[in-house]
N, C-alpha and C positions, 0 to 999 in steps of 0.2 A: 252642401247637401243638394241632391238632385230631386227631381219631381217623381222619381220612380215610386210606384205604389205596389204593394203586394197584398193579395188576398190570403188571409190566414184562417185556418180552421182550428179553433180551440175546443178540446173535448174533455178537459178535466176542470181544474179550478179556474181556468181562464174563461169558462162560461160565465163566471161571476163578473158582471160588467164593472163593478166598482174596482175590483182588482186590476182589470185590464185598463181602466182609465188612469190608474196610478202608475202602472208599469209602462203603458204606451199612451201618453196623453194626446197624441195626434191621431190615434186610431178612431175609426168610424165603424160602429156596429152595422152590419148588413142584414143579418137575420139568422135563422136556424138552418143548419145543413145536415145532410146525412152522408156518411161514408159507408158504402156498401162492401160487404165481404171482409169486414174487419170486426174485431171485438174489443171492448174496453176491459182492461184488467188493472189491478194493482200489482205491480211487479215486485221482485225481490228487494228492490231498493226502497219500497214503500210508496212509490209514486204511481200516478196514473200513466197508462201506456195503451197503445193499440197494437193488436197483433192480427195477422191475416187469419180469417176464419170464415169459410164459405157459409153463406146464408145468414150470417149475423150482420148487424149494422151498428154504427156508432153515431149518435146525435151529438151535435156541438154547435158552437157559435161561430159565425163567419164575421171577420173584421177586415177592413181595409187598413193597411199599415203604411206609414211613411218609412223611408229607408232608415231613419234614425230609430223609429220604434222597433223595426225588425232587428236592428243591431242590439238594442237594449233587451229585447226578448231573447235573443241568442244567449245573452249573458245569464238571464234568469233560468233558461233551459239548459245551461251548461253545455252548449255546442262546442266541440264535438265529443266531449267526454261522456256525457249522459245521453243526450239525444242527437240524432242526425236529422237533417232537413230533407224531406221528400216533397215532391209535388204530386198530389193525388186528386182524382176527380170527385168533387163534392156536389151532391144534388141539393139545390137551394129550395127550401120550403118557402114559397114566396106568394105575395098577393098577386092575383091575376093582373097581367099587364106590365109587371115590373120586368125591366130588362137591364142588364149590366154589361159593360164592355167585357168581352171574352166569354160570355155565357153562351152555351150551345142552345140549339133549338129545344132540346129536351130539359133545359134548366140546370145543366152541369157547369161548374166552374172549376178550373184547375187552381188548387189552393195549396199553400204551404202547410205541411203537417209535420210536427216534431214526433219522431219515432225512436224509441230505444230498441235497437236491433240486437243488443247483447243480453238484456234481461227481459226474457219473453215468457217466463213462467210466473204463476200466481205467487204472491207474497202477502205480507201483512202491512196494512196501511199505517203510515206514520201518524202519530197522534195529532200533530199540528195540522195535518192535511184534512182531517175530518171536518173541522170547522169551515175551512175554505170550500170544501166540496159541498157542504150543506148550503152555503151561500150560493154556490153555483147551481145546485139543484133547484133552489127557490127561484132564481132568475130564469133558469131553463124552463121550468114549468110555466112561468108567466109568459114566456116568449113562444111556447108551443111544443116543447119537448113532451112527448106522451108520458103519463104516469106509469104505464106498463113498462116502458123502457127504463125509467128510474128504478122501479121495483125489481125488474128482471135482471138488470145488469149492475147498477151502481150500489144498490142497498146490500148486496152481498158483503161489501166492505165498509160502506159509509152508513154508520148508524145515525138515526135522527138525533138532533141535539135535544137534551131535556131542558125544560124551562126552569 
């Protein structure tokens, strides 16, 4: 195993830090990021996806992954059958003064993003995904994802859990 590390942008249930720590035990949470000119949807497979959409944004969690974590995540994301891997610019919402290797002066990082380029229209969320997305929403809100984003984009599909 090499020392290669990858910056990864998780925009769906991988915002849930507990899930990420189980899937990718060597991963390190960096912070919340924004992918501009894309939109979060549930696709026809019932999974989260991002699709190009001018003037929309996607919030998600940035992680640093080891090579073995990335390989494991590829299996979870069913690369290349379900998702493909893209490198896209992500704006880091960061504390003042934080700098990371590879970050531009304007706070952008090139990050790995899993994108389903085949299933790009709206579908119905899988029942099992609702719980995981609610856990992701709770973590995202704690880390700084705006409630307006959650309500405006995610709640179309992800109903709150009843107690």
